[in-house]
Steps between C-alpha positions, in 0.01 A plus 500: 500500500158371402162494666505122539417393857825423679384433858170436673342388824162456667383574854178383664362676805182467705346802672236502772297766319236515226625494142361849432701639793828343385437620145425852626828506692669460160290765325435780753802736523458572873485132590773403252733755663455335841645163394702542180875492552748363749436563871806725519344735242193721487278532196337842534141495375560818302775315310265220385308519172271212399300545178344154528372430149650322199766736366500707821830571671610430856786654695618476861803659665652339806712719729757388758560674831821656364321641195586242234211468253409236244204527264335191356261538210324324220168458324188294556434244230190332643260603773217267602372605842518333746658191348801593286765766442775491239757779497855571395801631682705697255422427133548130423403559134784748454733457798823629348782365712312515831290239678123511466220259586136400478305424818177299498297483821190284544272538803272209595246479779569221747294374791695724739603794284704549184762299318737716295719351228779732389708423191783718371717445199789724414687589187863606488548368850679219677359234727696665784318832438168314483571331834572840654169630366322191631645555847390863488143412400477252789577788740249723318234227533567472875416871517197448274373233742523754782316758289202273428487338845 
């Protein structure tokens, strides 16, 4: 498999909170842990690592009630506080046979809060997998809205 983009999507979301607050919810491990992951899972703050700088790594482990764990990880490619984050999930430059992706998030101040544009493109993935990820992020963003409210 190659690292050519195989699936992508974009999500737009408005938050009733200042841009700096929404950005911080993405970059502060304690706050990130409160919203990242599906509602049926916990993301323990001590299982979140965010080295928010170009080349820095991120990692978050979500845990289900019955003990199932899944760790997501990647690296930051671009950090421009409080307006833009670009990071990977997995290693899209050398994915092997597994899926990987690049996420670009832009935060813009609006008259009532913050507009967030989220774009993810995957490599070694199918459109069906991308749609599953998209659905998951929508649930995450519902939780993010509660965090910044």
